[in-house]
Structures are given as structure tokens and as C-alpha cells.
C-alpha positions in Angstrom: 8.3 18.4 -3.8 11.7 19.2 -5.4 14.3 16.8 -7.0 16.2 16.3 -3.7 13.0 15.4 -1.8 11.8 13.1 -4.6 15.1 11.2 -4.5 15.1 10.9 -0.7 11.5 9.7 -0.6 12.2 7.1 -3.3 15.4 6.0 -1.6 13.5 5.5 1.6 10.7 3.6 -0.1 13.1 1.4 -2.1 15.6 1.0 0.8 18.6 2.0 -1.3 21.2 4.8 -1.0 20.0 8.1 -2.3 23.3 8.6 -4.2 22.7 5.4 -6.1 19.1 6.2 -6.8 20.2 9.7 -8.0 22.5 8.0 -10.6 19.6 5.8 -11.8 17.4 8.9 -12.1 20.1 10.7 -14.1 20.3 7.8 -16.6 16.5 7.7 -16.9 16.3 11.4 -17.5 19.0 11.3 -20.1 17.3 8.5 -22.0 14.0 10.3 -21.9 15.6 13.5 -23.2 17.4 11.6 -26.0 14.1 10.0 -27.2 12.2 13.3 -27.0 15.0 15.0 -28.9 14.6 12.4 -31.6 10.9 13.2 -31.9 9.6 10.1 -30.1 6.8 10.2 -27.6 7.2 8.6 -24.2 4.2 6.9 -22.6 4.2 6.0 -19.0 1.1 4.0 -17.9 -0.5 5.6 -14.8 1.4 8.8 -15.3 0.9 10.2 -18.8 2.5 10.8 -22.2 5.5 13.1 -22.8 5.7 14.6 -26.2 7.4 17.6 -27.9 5.0 19.9 -29.7 5.8 22.5 -32.3 4.3 25.9 -31.4 3.8 28.8 -33.8 5.8 32.0 -33.1 4.0 34.8 -31.2 3.8 38.2 -32.8 4.9 40.7 -30.2 4.3 44.4 -30.7 6.1 47.0 -28.6 3.3 49.3 -27.2 5.2 52.5 -27.8 6.9 52.1 -31.1 4.3 49.6 -32.5 7.1 47.5 -34.1 
């Protein structure tokens, strides 16, 4: 399911225009992005927890030059 299909299915289920629902989803996405950027976790019961994790760099070696 892509974004367009998700919006359409939700709009049908909630009986509201897809355009209006798309605006609501954009606001929700922006709010989640803002909180994740500030280092906060987002917990959605029944769905899961969204969090930003710091990962170590990977050491990559070129197979020919070995650098």
C-alpha cells in the first residue's frame, strides 16, 4: 500500500474527503518529524515506537586499491 492508497482507504473509512485527510496526515507527519528531530521518541499504542538511533560509521575498503 502506498501513500495515495492509504489516504484513500482512510478517507473511505472515515467518510471524509481525501484532500482534507491528506492535509491532516501532512500535519501529523510534520509533528512526528519535528519531535524525532528533537531527539524525542514517539510511542503509538498498538503500532509501535518510533525513535532515532545513532549508528557507528562503516569502514569501507575499496577491493582494488585497499583504501
